[in-house]
C-alpha positions as CSV (number, residue, x, y, z in Angstrom):
1,M,12.8,1.1,-7.1
2,A,11.9,-1.5,-4.5
3,R,10.9,-5.0,-5.6
4,C,7.1,-5.6,-5.7
5,L,5.4,-8.9,-5.1
6,V,2.0,-7.8,-6.6
7,D,1.1,-8.6,-10.2
8,L,0.2,-5.3,-11.8
9,T,-0.6,-6.9,-15.2
10,G,-3.6,-5.2,-16.7
11,L,-3.8,-2.6,-14.0
12,G,-5.1,0.7,-15.4
13,T,-6.4,-0.7,-18.7
14,G,-9.8,0.6,-19.6
15,D,-12.2,0.1,-22.4
16,R,-9.8,1.6,-24.9
17,G,-7.0,-0.6,-23.7
18,A,-4.7,2.3,-22.9
19,A,-2.4,1.3,-20.0
20,T,-1.5,3.7,-17.3
21,P,1.7,2.8,-15.6
22,P,1.6,2.9,-11.8
23,V,3.9,5.5,-10.1
24,E,5.9,4.4,-7.1
25,L,5.6,6.8,-4.2
26,P,8.7,8.1,-2.5
27,V,9.4,6.5,0.9
28,K,8.4,9.6,2.8
29,E,4.9,9.5,1.3
30,R,4.2,5.8,2.0
31,T,3.6,5.9,5.8
32,G,0.2,7.5,5.6
33,V,-0.9,5.1,2.9
34,I,0.2,2.1,4.9
35,L,-1.5,3.4,8.0
36,A,-4.7,4.0,6.1
37,Y,-4.5,0.5,4.7
38,L,-4.2,-1.0,8.2
39,A,-7.1,1.1,9.5
40,R,-9.4,0.7,6.6
41,A,-13.1,0.6,7.3
42,G,-14.3,-2.3,9.4
43,R,-10.8,-3.7,10.0
44,G,-9.2,-1.7,12.8
45,G,-9.1,-3.5,16.1
46,T,-10.3,-6.8,14.8
47,K,-8.3,-10.0,15.2
48,A,-7.9,-10.2,11.4
49,A,-6.5,-6.7,11.2
50,D,-4.2,-7.3,14.1
51,S,-2.9,-10.5,12.5
52,E,-2.4,-8.7,9.2
53,A,-0.3,-5.9,10.7
54,R,1.9,-8.5,12.4
55,F,2.1,-11.0,9.5
56,Y,2.6,-8.6,6.5
57,F,4.4,-5.7,8.2
58,G,5.9,-7.2,11.4
59,L,4.1,-4.5,13.4
60,D,2.2,-4.6,16.7
61,P,-1.6,-4.5,16.3
62,D,-1.8,-0.8,16.9
63,P,1.2,0.7,15.1
64,T,2.2,4.3,15.5
65,H,3.2,6.7,12.8
66,E,6.8,6.2,13.8
67,D,6.5,2.4,13.7
68,V,5.2,2.5,10.1
69,E,7.7,5.2,9.1
70,A,10.6,2.8,10.2
71,I,9.5,0.0,7.8
72,A,8.1,2.1,4.9
73,E,11.2,1.8,2.8
74,Y,10.7,-2.0,2.6
75,Y,7.1,-1.8,1.2
76,P,6.6,-0.2,-2.2
77,V,3.4,1.8,-2.6
78,F,2.0,2.8,-5.9
79,R,-0.3,5.6,-7.1
80,V,-2.5,4.6,-10.1
81,E,-3.8,7.5,-12.1
82,P,-6.7,7.5,-14.5
83,A,-5.9,7.0,-18.2
84,Q,-5.8,10.3,-20.1
85,G,-7.8,10.5,-23.3
C-alpha cells in the first residue's frame, strides 16, 4: 500500500459511529479518478487548475490519459463505501 498524506480520521463515521474503512484502488484504476479530479466542474482550464496539476502531480496543465497513467502509482486513491447496517 502506498503512503497517504491525507488524514482519514473519522472518515465514514455516521450517526451510529460505525466506521467504514477506505479501500485503496489498484494502480490501474486510479488514472480515471485523477483525471476526473483535475477536470472537476468549474476548474478545468483555469489558472488555479493548471497550477494544481503542476504543483500536486508534476503534470502539464492539460495532461493526457497516458501522462496520468505514468504517475498514478505514486498517488494513492481510495474508495469510500457507505456503512452497512
